[in-house]
N, C-alpha and C positions, 0 to 999 in steps of 0.2 A: 777728627781728622778731616781736612777739606777734600773736596772732590776736584782733583787736578786733571784737567782735560789733556794734559801732556802724558798722563800715565793711565788714566781710567780706560776701560774697555767700553767706550760709549759710541763707537762708530759702527753702523750697520753696513757691512761690505759684502759684495757679491763676487764670487770667484768665477772664472771662465766656465767652469763646469755647471754653474747655476746655483751652487750651494751658497747660502747666506750665513754670515757669522757676525757677532758683535765683538769687535776687536779694538785695540789701541791704535793711535795714529802711526806709531812706528811699524805696525803690522802690515801697512800697505805694501811693503817690499818683501813680504814673506813668500816663499815658494815661487820666486820669479821664473824659474826654469821648468816648473811643473804645472801647477794649477794656480796661477796668480790671481790676485784681486783685479777686477776690471771696472768697478763702479761703486759709488755710494748707493745703498739700496734701502732707503727708509720707506715708511708707508706713504710718504707724500712727495710728489715731484718738486714742489718748491723747496722742501728741506734738502733734497738731493742737489738741486742747483746751488743753493746758498752755501751748503757745506763744501761742495766742490770748490767754489770760489774762495771760501775761507782757507781751505787747504793749500790752494795756490799761493795765497798771500803768506800763509804760515811758512811754507817752504822757502819762499823768497826771503823772508826775514831770518829764517834759521840758517840758511847757507850763505847768503850775501855773496854769491859768486861774482868775482870781479868783472869777467868778460866772457865772450863766447867760447874760447878754448876750454876754460874751466867748466862752462855749462855743458859742452859736448862730452867732456870726460865723464860726467855723471849721467849723461844720456846713455852712453854706451856701457857704462859700468855703474849701475845704481848702487847706493850704499847698502850695507847690511842693516838689519834691524837695530843692532846695538849702536852702529855708527849714526843712524838717523835719530835714535833716542838720545844719544849724547848731544847732538845738535839742538834738540828740543829742550833738553835740560839746561843748556847754556843760555837760553832766552830768559828775560826777566820773569819773575814769578807773577805772571799776569793771567793765569788760566784757571784759577780757583773759582768754581761755580758758586760755592757757598762759603760759609765761615764769616768771621767778624771783620776781616781785613778787606782789601780791594777785591771786588768780585768781577769775574769775566763779563764784559759787555754790560755792566750794571753801574748805576750811579755811585760815585765815590763816597758820597755823604748821606748815609741813611737817615740822619737826623733831619735833613731837608725834606724828606718824603714822609716822615713819621705821622704828620697830621693828615696825609692823604688817605682816602678810603681804600680798602683792600678790594681789588677787582678780581672777578673770577679768572682762574688761570686760562680758560678758553680764550679770553680776550687778548691773550698774548699772540694768538694766531691771526695773521693778517686777514684771512678770509672769514673770521668768526661770525661776521654779520651777514655773510652770503650763504643762505640756505642751499644745501645741495652741492657746494663746491668743496670737495675733499671730506667734509664732515657734515653731520646734522647738528642743528642748533641745540645747545645745552646738553651735549653728550660727553663733553670733556670736563670732568670734575677734578681730576688729578693728572699730573704728568710725572713720569720718572725723570731722574736727572739727565739721562741722555736726551730724552724728548725735549726737556726744558732748554738744554743747551742748543739743540737744533732750532727750536722755536725762536730763541733769542737771536741767533745768527741770522735767521731769515728775516725777523722783524727789523733789525738794524741795517741789513743789507738792502732791503727792498721797501722800506717803510713808505707808505702812501700818506697823503694829506689826512690829518685826523682832527681837524678843527683848529681854532686859534692857538698858536704857540706850539702845536705838535709838528715837529720838523720832519721833513722827508729825508731820504737817504742822500748819500754823497752825490748820487745821480738823479735826484728828484724822485717822485713817486712812481713806482712800477717800471723800473728801468729794464731795458733789453740787454742781455748778456750774450757775448759770442766767445767761444773758446776753441782752440785748436784740438782736434781729435785725431791723433796720428795713426789711424787704422790703416791696414794694408789690404790689398785685394785677397791675399792668401791667408789673412788673419782678420776676420771681421770685427774683432774687438781688441783694441790696444790695452795694455796693462794700465791700471790706474796710475801707477807711478809715471808712465810716459805721458798719459793725458795731462796730469798735473805739471810735470816737468816741462812739457812743450810750451806752457804758458808762463813759466816762472821768469821773472825779470832779473837781469844782471845789475850790478852796481852802475854800470855805464848807462843802462836804460833808466834806472831810477834817477840818475843825475840829470837826464834830459827832461824829466818831469818836475824837478825841483832844483834848488841851488846845489852846487857841487858838494858843499859841506854839510848837506842835510841828510845824506843817505846812510850814515852809520846809525846803528840802533840807539846810541847814546846822544846823538846830536839834538834832536827835537822830539816832541811827543809822538810815539808810534801807537801806543795803546792808551787811549784817552781816559780809560777808567782807572788808571793808576794815579790820577791827580783829580783835584776838584774839577767838576764839569765846567767847560768853557761855555757858560750859558749865553743865550741869545735874546734875553728879555730886553726891555727898553734901556736898561742900564748896562747891558752886555754888548757883544759884538759878534759879527759873522766870523767864520773861520775860513781863511783863504789858504792856498798852498804855502804861502810864506810863513804861516803861523804854526805849521806842524811838519812832521817828517812826511816825505812822499809816500812812505809805506802806509800811512794812515788811511789812504784810499781803500785799502782792504779791510780796515778795522774801524770804520766810522761808527759813531754812537749818537745818532740824532735823537734817540728816545731816552729819557731819564726814567729808568725802571729799577725796581728792587724786588726780587722774587721772595715769596714767603714759603718756607719749607716746614713740613711736619715730620717728626721722627717716628714714623710708623711704616711698617711693611705693607705693600699693596701693589695692585696691578695698575699699570699706566693705561689711561684711556686712549692714548694715541698709538702706542706701539704694541700693547698687549703684554709687555714684559713686566716682570715684578722688580721692585726696587725697595730697599730698606729705608729710603728717605724720599718723600714725595713733595713735588711742588703743588701747592693748593691755591695759590693766588699771588698777586703782586701789587705793589704800590707804584703809581706813576705820577710824573709831574711834567708840566709843559716847559717849553723854552730850553730844549736840549741844544746840542751843537748844530749850528746852521751853516752848512757848507756852501761856499761860494767860489766859483771859478776853478773847480777841480776838473781834471781830466782822468777819469777812471780807466785803467789800462785794458779792462775786459769789455768795454762797451763801445759801440759805434756812435758817432756824433754827426751833427749836421750844422750848417752855418746858420747863425741867428741873424737878427736884424741889425745888431750893432757891429761895428767894424771889428774883425778878428774874433767875433764871438762864436763859440762852439757849444752846442746844446746836446745833451745825451738823447739818443733815440729811445723811445718808449714803445711798449707793445701796443698794437693796434688791432681793431676787430678784423677778423679774417686771417690773422696770424702772419707767418712769414713764408714766402714762396720764391719761385725762381725770378720774379720781377725784382726782388731785393738782392739777389745773389751777387751781382757785380759790385754794388756799393758796400756790401758786407765784407768783401774780399780785398778790393783794390781801391786806392784813391786814383782817379783818372778823370780825363775830360768827359768820359762817357757817363760819369756820375757826379756832375758838378755840385759843389756845396755839401758833399757827403764825405765822411772820413771813416774808414774801418777802425775797429778796435786796435790799439797800439800793438797788442800782442799778436793779433792776426796779421797785421802788416809786417811786423818784425819776423815772424816765422816764415812767411812767404818770401821775404827779401833776403834774410840772413841765415836761416836755419834749414829750411826744407831740403835744398840741394845738398848741403853739407852732411846731412844725416840720411841721405838717400830716400827722401820722402817727397818726390815731385808730385805724387798723388796722395791726398789725405782727405780729411773732412773737417767741417766746423759744426759745432753744436750751437744752436740758437735757442735761448729760452728766457722766459720772464712773464710777468703779469700783463694782461690787458686790463688796465685800471683807469677809472674815471674819478679823479679826486679820491675820496675814501672808498669808493665802491670798486670792488674787484669783480670783473666780468668773466674772466677766463684765465687759464694758464696756457701759455704758448710754448711749444717745444718742437723743434725741427732739427734734422741733421742734413746738411747740405754738402755736396762734394766740393773739393777744392783742388786747384792745380797751381803749380809753381813753375812755369816755364823758365828755363835758364836763358833762353834767347829773347832779348827785349822785343825783337820784331815779331816773334811768335806770340808773345804776350799781347802786343798791340793788335795783332790780327784777331786773336781770340776775343779780346775785349770789344773790338769793333763789331765782330759778328754778333756777340751777345747784345750789344747796344742796338743793332739793327733789328734783331728779333723782338727785343723789348718794345721798341718804338712801333713796330708793326702790330704787335699784340695789343698795345695800349690803344691804338686807333681802332682795331677790330672790336675790342671790348666796348669802346665808346659807342660805336655804331650798333653793336648788338643790344646794348641797353636802350638805345633810342628805338630800335625796331620792336623790342618787347613792349616798351611803353606805348608805342603807336598801336600795336596789335591788341593789347589787352585793355588799354585805358585811353585810347584815342589821343595819345600824346600827353595826357594829363594824369601822371602817376599819382595815386592817392597817398603814397608813402615812399620810403627809402628803397630804391632799386639798386643800391650799390652791390647787393649780393649777386646781381647779374654779371657785373664786371669781374667780381671775385671768382665766379664760376668759370669765366673765360680763361683766367690764368690757371685755374685748377685743372681744367681738361687738357691743357697743353703741357703740363708739368712732366708727365711721364715721357714725353718726347724730348724735352729739353736736355735733361742731364745725360742720357746716353748719347745724344747728338753731340754735345760739347765734349764728352769723354772721347768720342771718336775723332773729333776735330783736333783735340789736344795731341793725339798720337799720329796724326796724318803726316806723311812725308812732305807733301806739297800743300801747306796750310792755306795758301792763297786760293788755289784751285778748289780745295775741299771747302773753303768758306763760301765760295760762289755756289757750289753744288748744294751746300746745306741751306743757304738762304732761299735758293730756288725751290728746293724741296719743301721748305717750311711754308711757302705760300700755299701749297696744296693742303698740307696738314692743318694749317690755321683755318683755311676756308672750310674744310670738311668738318672740323670739330666745332667751330662756331655755329655752323649751319645746323648741325645735329643738336647742339645745345638750344638753339632757338626753337627747334621742333619739340623739344622736351618742355620748354618754358611756355611756349605759346602753341599748343597742339591745334591742328586744323580740323578737329572733329567737333567744333563748336556748333551748337544747335541754333544759336541766334544768328540770322543772316548778316546782320551788321557786323558782328564780331568776326564771322567767317571772312567777310570781305576785307576787313582790316588785317586779319592774319595773312591772307593771301597777298595783299598789297605790300605789307611790311616785309614778308619773306622775299618777294620778288625784288624789292629795293635792296635787301641785304645781299641777295645773290649778285646783283649788279655791282654793289660796292666791293664785295669780296673778290670779284673778278676784275677789279681795277677801275670801275666806273666812278665818275664824280670826283670831287676834291679829296674826300677821305680815301676812296679807293686808290687814287693816284698816290696819296701819301703813303699808303701801305706798300705799294709796289716800289716807290722811290726808296723807302726805308730799307727794303730788301735788295736794292740794287737792280731792280727789274724795270723793264719798259712797259708801261701800262698801255692798254688798247687805245686810249685817247691820245697818248703821246705818239704811238705808232701811226695813227691816222694823221696827226698833225705833221709828222715827218714826211709821210707820203704826199700830203697836200703840198708841201714845199717843193718836193722833188717833181711831182707831176704837173705843177702849175706852169702853163705855157709862158714863155718869155715874150716880150713885145716883138722881138724879131720873128718868133715863130707863130705869133697870133694872126688869125685871119680877120 
């Protein structure tokens, strides 16, 4: 009997009370009015993220809701477990993890891989070569079927560069994901159903990503493992949105793999759970599906060099902070060349107000990867607002843009001051951590301030007060950060002189002096001391008639 992921209890889920259970997909809607499930709860954060994305895609494919009215109906009245199971049962038989037929997220043709060497099952994990990130090297000898399923989903969703012919995910290697998290102030954790459903696409949305006749399950390939792999070797071809169903964005299969199972009971080295059948290795082959020109609905994008080219945002060192907040939420002149994830934009514009969620959150997660090397896992939860008044939204975004511009200038001058103080302006290495620290020390101010601004009766007046207040906050925190990074207790007289000189220059700049200081004040809508003096000079200058 095959291991059908539509039926098996392979999902580790956490209830609002904190209890964790291994349950089936249909169980996500159990006990909705009592102690509902609120999140995927595997031993690895990358598994949690990838499985959450998979479930969003699965619900999109299972329900195929025509438009927003039908979507809202299921938002307010989630399906029963039996109704959800019926939807899953109606999908094509594409979710068998093992067996002799088509296997979930694995190559359709095992004979093509038969000559390939069997790789250790640990190599199925994207970070297997990174000592200390989630696991220790050579500690995963076997995986249970639930762990193997989660590892496969993660590999195919986030696959990084792996050498010649080893393809990256639909969004390239190490993509950044953003999803709506509809939590409320009075309930810090939304139900898992509502987290998933907030991001589910309607047929109308799918049609906007592909040709109108491509959105039914039967129209074009949704699950690529149900047919021979569309290889991308020199005799193959890339796969564009016109070659597959728009839903395949959720079910991409860039890697050609086939898992080896052993019929013996044992403990999983990833989850610690016992299973009667264990994954012990896998065979892999290069030149899987190579995706080109796709727009994944759960990722933000930025403008490429080519006309109308959009490229997926990837995780970067330093993670995600409030400097990224505006571009992750809204497409605007304040964030030129950047586009939020389609689901994020759609929820803010078409769903939030209609379901009473003007204040919610977004989750941001993904790998910080450099080619095949994974450096870190990024995860943040950011507040989100959906003002119903376009003028209020414009004022909100303008204020954020002003604070971002001021902080960017302050971070730049702080890095220069630290370089001057410690290294006489010739930094021996990368000092980008200094700029990152400037953003970090102002983050706890930003979100409460924007929250207050969102609810202000007179947003224009509140915006002016906020920006004026931020000038003092920014100056105080950047100066304290300089004192931490370049302390004035140096025993070397030359270093001490440099520190004092650099600190004095930083104080002057943060007070509005010089070009950068004026830039900070201008960004915040304030008049710098230099501008004040210039204005007074014009006013006080005697005219020819009054000159002696």
